[in-house]
N, C-alpha and C positions, 0 to 999 in steps of 0.2 A: 688748388696749387702754385699759380703767379705768385699769389697775397703771400703763401710761405715761404717761397723763393725768396721776396722781396723781406721780408722779416730776417730771415739765416743771411743776405746781403749786408742789409743796416746793421745788422748783431756785428760783422766781422768790420765795419767803418766805425760804430761806434766811440768814441776817443773822450777818454777824461781827463784832466791835468792831476798826477800824483798828490797822495795827501802831502800836507807838510810836515816835514822830519821832527818836528818838535812843535809842543803847542801852542798857539798862537796867542798873543798877549791883546789884541783884538775880540771885541766882543762877537764880533759878528766874521763867519767864514762863508767859504763857495767853493764849489769846484763846478771847471767848464764842460761840459759836454757837448762834443759835434756830432751832429746825425749828416751824414752822408747818404744822397739817392742816386746811383750812376743812374739809373734806368728811366727809359722816356715816357713814364707814366706817374699821377703823383701817388704817394705814397700817406695813408690818412688810416691809422691804427695806433695801438701799442708799439713801444720799443721795450726791453728788458736789460737791464745792468744792475752792477755791484758796484757802492760806491764804499773805500773803508776809510777811516778816521784814526787820527793820532787820540792817545786819552785826554779825556780835556776838551775838546776841540766841540764835542756837538752834544749838545745835552737833548734829551729827550724830549720827541714833541715839537723841535723847532723848526724840524725839516721845511723848505716849502720849492718850489721849481715852478720856473717862468722861461720865456723867448729871453734872450739876451735883450732884446727890443724894450722889456717892459712886460710884455703882456703874460698871464698868470696861466694856468694850465693843468689839467686834470692830470691826479699822479696816485699811486693805491703802492701801501709798504706791503710787499712780500712775504720779506720776511727780515729781522732785526736782531742783532746781538748785541752785548754790553759787556763792555769792560767790568769784570769781577759782578759786584753787586751795586754795582754804580750806577749812575744815570746817564753814563755817557755812553753814546753808540761807538760800537769795533765796525762791525760792518753792516749794512743799511741794502736789502736787494729791492729793485723800485720797479715799479712797471708805469712808463707815462705816454700817457696820450698826445702825440705828434703829427703836425701837416709838414707835407716836404716836398716842394716843387720839385719836376722831373730833370734830370742833370740837375742839382742842386744840394745844397745843405745850409740847415739851420743850427746856431748853436743854442743850448741849453744852459742854463745856470741852476746848481743845486744850493739854495743858502739854507744856512744853519746857526744859530747861536751856542754859545757856551755856554750859557747860564741861561736859568726857567724863563720864559715869554709868562707876561703877566697882561691880561687883558683891563683895559681901561672903564672904569665903570663908576658908577654913582648908584649905591644902594644895592638892586640884584641887577643893575643894566653892562653889560659885559658884551662886547665885539671882539672875534679874533677867529683865526682862522686853524680848524682843527688837524691834529701832526699826521696821523693815520689816512685818511680819505681825503684831505687840502679842502676838505669844505667850508665856508662861512659859515658861522654862528653868531646867532644873536638871542643873548638874553635877557628880556626883561622881567620886571615884577608879574607880567600877565599872559606874555609870549614869548615862544621860543620859535625860533623860523633857522632854518638850513639852505645855504643855496649851494647846488653841485651840477657839474658839470656831466651830463651823460658820457661817458666813451663811445655809448653802441648809437647815434647818432643825433641830429642837430637840436634836441630839449634836452634843459634841464630840469630836477624836481624840486618841489619846495616841500617842505616838510614842516607844519604847523603844530606845536606841543602847547598846554596850559601848564602852569607851575608845578601839576601833581605827574608829569611824564606821561601823560595818558595821550596819546600821538593823533594827529587828524593828518594822513599823508595824501599826498596826491603826488602822485610819479610822472614823470615823462609828459608835463601836457603841456601845450605851447601857447602862453594867456595873452593876449584873447588870441590870437591867429589873423590870419587875413590870406588872400588867395587876388593874386594881381593878373588878370587877361591882357596879353598885348595883342597888336594890328597884326602883327604874323604869327596868330592861334597859338604861340606858347602860350605856360604858365607858371607863375613865380610864385609858389607858397613861402609861408615864414618858418617852415618843416626844412626848405631848400639854401636857408641860408647858415652860414658859419658863425660857430658863436666865438667871437672874438676874446671873452674873458668874462670873468667876476668880478667887479672891483672894488673896494670898500677906497670911495671918495673923501666919506669924513670919518673919522672915526676916534672924536672930542669924546667928555665926562657927560654930556647930556643931549649930545644927537650923531646919530651915525646914520650913514647915506651907503645902501649897497648900487652899484648899475651895472644892469648884465646887456650887454654890446651884441648884437647878430647885423652882419655884411653880408653882402656878396651880391650882383647883377644889377650893381648901382643902386641897393637899396641900401639904406640905415635902420634897422628896427632896436632900439634901445630903452630898458626899463630902471624905471628908478624905484627903490623903493625907500624911504626916509623912517626910523624910527629915534624914538623919543623917551627918556627915561620918567619925563611928566605923564605921559599916558598909556592906555592900552592901546592906542589905534596904532595904525601901521596905515601910512600912506601910500601911494602909489599913484606913479605916474608916466604914462608909455607914449612914446613918439616914434612915426612911422614918415620916414624920409624919402623919398623918390625924385632918382636923376632926372635933368630934364631932356636929355636925348633918348626916354624911355618913347614911343610914341602907345599911352597906355589906352586900351580900350574900354578895360572896367574895372572898378576895384571891388572887392566885397570883403570886408570887415567882418570876422567873423561872431557872431552874439554865442552861441553855445553850441556844444558837439551832441550829437542827438545818438544815445544808446540804442542800436536794434532789439538789443534782448528786453528792453523796456518800451519804447515808441514805436511803431510803424506805421503813425498817419497823421496828418495835421489838419486838422478843422479851424477856418478863419471865420470869419464872424461874415465875412460878404458869402458865404458859402459856397468858399473855394475848400476844395480836399487835393492834398496832394500825399498819395501813397509813398512810404520810404522805403518797401521793398524795391519800389522798380526800379532799374538798371538806367541809371542819367547821371549826367554829369553836373546841370545846371539847370534847375527848374525852379521857374518865378511864381508868385504871389502876388499880382501887380491889379488894382495898387496895393498899397500895404494896408494889412487892416488892423485894427486896433487892439486885436488881441488873439493869442492865439491859444488853440487848445489841442495838446498831444496824447495820444491815446493808445490803448493798445489791447485788443479783444477785451478778457473782463478786467483788465486791471483799470485803474483809474486815471484821471488824466492832470496833466499840469496846465495852470494858464499863466501867459507872458503878457504885461500889461507894456504896451509901447504909447507913448507919449510926445506929442508935437511939444509940449508945453513947460515952463520951469515945473517940476514935479514936488508935490507938496506932498512928503514924504509921513509925516503922522497919517494923513489923512489917508495915504493908499493902503498904511498899514493897519489899521483900524478896520478895515474890510477884511484884513488878511487871514483865514482860517484856514489853515492845512488839514485837507483829508485825501489820505495816498494810499491806493492799494487798497488792505483788507483794515484800517485803522477806522475805530468808528467815534462818532463825534459825540463823545460822552461829557458831562459837564467840566469832568477834569480836564480834556482836552481844549474844551474853550477856555477855561482857566490859564491852561497853559500858554494859549498863544495870546490870551488876553494880557500876562506877561509881557510877552513879548513886546509887544506892542506900546507898553508902557514903557518898558525899560530901553526901548530903539526912542524914544520923546527923547528920555534921559540923556543919552546918548548925543544926540543931537542937540542938547543944551550944552553939555559940557564941552562936545566941540566947538561950539558958537562961541563958548567963553574962552576956548585955549586961542582961537583966534583973532578976541580982540584983545588981546593980553592981559587978561585981571590976574589979581593977587595971587600967586602960585602956592600959598599955603591953603589958598580957599580951593582955587583947583584938584588937589591933593586931596582936600578932604571931600569936594563932591564928588569924586571917582573913587575913593574909598565908600563910599557909601552908595555908589549906583553898583560897582561891585557886588555890596552886599543885596543889594535889590535881586539881583540877576541870575540868582538860581538856578530859573528856566532858561535861561537865556541860551540858546545852542550858539547858531553865531549869524551875524547880521550883517548886512549890506549898507555903507551909505553912497549913493551916487550921488556924484560929483555933477553941478549945472553951469559950470563955468568953460565949457568946451570951445574950441574956433567957431565948429558953426552948427546952425539950430537943427534939428531934426529934420522941420518941417520942408525947408526948403534945400535939403541934401539928399534926403532920402527918396529912391525912385520907386525900389519894390523890394520885397523879400526873395529871395533865393535860398534854396537849397543842394549845398555841394558833396558831390559826393569823390574823395580822394580814396584812393583805394581802400579799405576798410572802414573807412570813418565818413561818415555823414554832416554835415554840418550845415544848422542854420544861420543862415548870415544876411547882408542887406548889401544892396548894391547905389552907390553913389550916384549922384545925377550927372551927364558926361561933362558940363561944365567944369564943375567942381575937379573931376581926375583929367583934367587936361592942362591945370594949371603946370608953370613950369616947374616947377617944385609942392609937390605936397607933402603939407604937414599936419598929421591926425593926434591931436593931445586930449588927452583927458585922464583925470583920476579919479581912486575909487579909495574907501579907505574902508576897513576891514575891524570891526569889534570882536576883539578877541577875549572872548567870554564865554567861558564852558560851564554845561549841567553836568550832573554825574553819569546821566545817561548817554549809550552811546549804541544808536541804532540806524535805522538804514534812510531813517527820515532825514537825518542829518548828515547823513552820507549823499542825498539825493540834494539838500539844499547847497553844502558846498560845490559841488559838480557843476547846479546849475547857476548859483552866485559868484562863483570865482571867473564863470567863464561869459558874465554878463556885460556887454556893453554899456557907453555911457547914462544914453536916456531908456535905460530897460529899469523898472522896479518890480521885483516876483508879487505878484498879488496869486493867491487863489481863486481858481471858479468857486461861483458859490453852491453849485450843486456836485455831491458825489456820486455815481453812477453807475451802478454794475450790472453784470447780463451774465445769465447762470443758464446753462442747457446743455444737456449730453453729447457727448462729442460723434460717438457711434449710435446708429441706430437702425432698426429694420426696417422695410416696406408696410406701410398699414400699420405700424406701432405707432401709437399716440403718444407724443410728449410733450413736455411742460416747457415753455420758454417764463425765466423769472427775473425779470425786472427789479432791481434795486435801487431808489432816488433818497440820497438826505439833503434838503435843503438846509443851505447855511444864513441865508438870508430871505425876510421877506418876499414873495416871487407871486407877480399877478399873471393869468392867462397863459399857463403852462399844457401842453400836450404833451403825450408819450405815444407812439407809434411803432409798431413790428411790421416791419416788412419783409417777405419770402421771395425766392426766385420760381420759377415754373414747376420746378420738382419737390415743393413743397404746398403745402394750403392750410391757411389759418382760420380755425373754426371761431367761429363767433364772431365778433368787433376787432377789429385792430388795433384801437387806437382810446385813450382815455385823457379828458380835458380836464382840467383845474382852475376853476376864476380865482382863488387866493390860498395862497399858501404860507404859514405862518415860518418864522426863523425856528432851527429844529425839529421840522415834521420831517417826518420820513414814510418812504410809499413802496410798499411791495403788492407787485402786480403780476397776475399769468395770465400766461396767454397758450392757448393748444394748438398745437400744432400737427396736421399728416402729412407724414412724409409719403409721396407717392409715387415718384422715380428713384432708379439706382442711382449715386456716383455721388460728386461732392457739390453742396448746396451751402447756400450763404445766409446768416439771418441777419438784417440788421435793423438796428435800433435807435429810433431819431427822437431825439428832445428839443423841441421847440420852446423860446420862450421870449420876454422882453432882451434878456443876455446874448440873445442869438442862439443859432441851429448849432446841434454837435450830434454825432453818431456813434454809436457803439455798433461791430461786428463782430460775426462769430460763424465757425464752419463748421458744417456736422459731415458726417460722411452716410450716404443712407444705403445699404447691403442688401440683397434679397434672401428670405428667409432662407434657410440651409434646410436638406431632406433631414440632417443629422444635426441636431438643434447643439449649437457652438456652448462648449463650458466655460464660463466666463472667468478668467487667473484672475487669481487674490491677489490684493495690494496692500501692500503694509507699510508703517512708519516707522523711520530710523530718526531717532532722538540723542543727539549729541552732545555732552558738556563739558567743557575746558575749566580748569580752575588750575591756580599755583600748587607750591608744594605744601601752603597753610591752607588749601579747600577756597581762598576767595576766586571768585569766578571769572573769568579772562576773556575779556571782550578782545576783537579785530584777528582771533585767530585762523586764519585758513585752513579749510576743510575740504579735503576730495574723496571722492566715494569712484572708485572701481571695479569694474566689474573683475571679477577673476579667472571670466569664461573666454571675455573677448580683450578684454586687457584695455578695454578704451574709459573714458571718464564718463560716468551717470550722472555725476550732478557733483557741484560745487558751490561752495558760498561760505560765507564768514560769520564769527560767532554772533551775539548781539550782544548789549552790556552786561546780561545775566549769563555770559559764557555759553549759549545754547546755540545749537544750530538745529534745525527740523529736515529731515529729507522724506515728502511726502510720496505716498503711491507710486513704490518701489516694490517689481515682483519679484517673486521666489528665487533667489541665485545666491552664488557663493560670491561676497563683495570684498576687497579690501580697503579699510579707510583711514587716510592719510592726513595728521593734525600738524601745523608749523603755528611756531610761536616764536619771532625770533629765529634764532641760529636753532634749536630745539625744534626736534620732527620725533613724534614718534608714530605706531601704523598697528590695525588691528585685523586680523582675519576673523571674518565671520559668514556664517550660511540664514539668510535671512529666511525666515518661516513662520514668522507672526513680527508684531509690532515690538521692538528693541529700544532698548534706554541705557544708554551705557555713560562710562565717563572716561575721559584723558585727563592723567593728574600730571603736570608737568612738572617734575622732582630738578631738581639742579644739575645742571652737566657735568662731567666726568672733569675733574680737575686734578692737576700732578703738581706739585710744587718740589723747589730742590733750594735748600740753603746754603749757599757756600759761604767760604769769609773771604777777604779780599785777594787772596793768592788765590781763588778760584777753586778751595780744597772743600769738601763736604763736611758738614756739619752737624753731629749725629746728638741728637737727645734732647732736642728741641721742643718746647710745647707750641703749637702750630695752632690756634683759633679761626673760627670761620665766622664773622655774623653777619645779616643780611641788614637792608639799610635803617629798618626800627631796629636795631639793637641785638636780633633776636640770636642766640648759637644756635648755630647748624651745625657745624661739626667741630671736635679738637682731637687731637690727635702728636703723637711723638716722633719725630723724625728718625730713619732707619741708618743703619751703619753709611750707606752714602747719601744721607742728608735727604732723602725722598721722603716725602708724604703724600698719600694717594688719598683720593675724595672721589667714591663712584657715586652712582646714583642711586 
């Protein structure tokens, strides 16, 4: 109620200069908005107001909003009206994000142009601010990037797209983040800082520089992105500066965020295990291992290599073969990642040539050749190695941080580093933005992991794919099998597999297997027989020991007593959903939600793969509602699941209403209206009615 009251008070005191009485002669114009806060607490949120314009004063798409001091702020156009059929605004209703101190005021400027804004560009290179959202958008021949401040917190969003407009979106992430522990026990994180603005420092025809600044609590956190018209690579530099007045106990730069739905445990090479599900604030892994292995039950894991020397990236990537979740180690998979290594090496050579300032024509030809080679390339990251600190002298230990519902893997710096008068951490990252046609969970995983990695980290994949399969529910004295699957991606010696159970279970026969030599590409399928003895929840652990270290997988089994009346096993079914556009083409990245019509709760959710398909398995018989979202379009369907079901969502065009009017605002009757898609296909044709209206429904 207090916030609603404050908004009402602010609306009463928002004031702006009235529109000019006639069309201005200058190209640029502005309105001044005064936002007064008469209350004893800070206002942090949206304000709403209308701005009126004279004819010819403000051209469509040229609005921007900033504080009088020059800092830009986020805004949204809620409604807009134009003069007749012109491109000049008549009235615009805005929602603007503001921060106003207590008993104070701030001045806003709504700027606009009387002529169309044209972005500076060479070829396909354009940097401009988008009219409807206030986003800064960068277009190059290889990548589109969009920067925006979120009004729902101290985060921003970054959307990467390739030239075919197939997007990879990361919303609301704080890259890479940090936590600072002060001697008085308080904690400051990157999400506590206020975003001061997103600035275009350089917008020339060759290079553009975007700067994002966060400040607060004596901390300055700056991210700078460098775009060039001559390369598909996007360079980034991050700086963290801390005021000398702070008595810092520890600082934990974040390596990556841990998704509790994917990983629940960390296994380190020095036999240290951290269960992520435990309720803790900071848990240390000391000393820092040379690699980590993240796993969760039956799912495969991802390893992270931490190197305290200068990284030999091509050598590391030559050892990189990804096998995640249920992906099989086929020859096609191995070829796919061999292409990644080869193309990444080419990127290194190309970036090296750029830094040496070789002939521009030669560089463009090299990059064009590289792009032709890289049809299998998803997204690769080049870690810069010229940071301020060497990892071996600055890293004290690895820690797991819990902040709200987010778990983060971080590292703690040595005390002599964090007690400097001013701490400045600088490092650069280079993103090679070249994509293939496939969009699957592997690319999503690589993005989530790679975009949050720190300087001295390079992704490598543990050379095993290990899985554990067993029933989740059994009855006392009912024998069951535990199946362990291992795929070996490199030659391995002295590998031992062992299955261990608690006192409520008993293994029948040997509980371990030993392999002296295993060649690359080998597969192991081992079955162990287990007898349940005691009712309750029991744990099965599979361990694997080799020259690469020690890792474990765990599975929980629920043992029950045999009932007098045998239980009837409830049947389970699969639901397959396919999403396509109006031409029948698959739609990847559709959000699909499955609701129980009985309880109203979300039963399952996910995103369609590159073929526009998502499958929900092991569903009980029930009434369900399936909801599918694609951009602004939304479709739903009710069904009763009594067997395996496969159905389609076909997203047609949204409803559209067009009115044709002349320069005096009168409707025009009898005009032909054609609607084409981006490929030139005719979608719709009609004639305007007596009111100048044309209707197109789905």
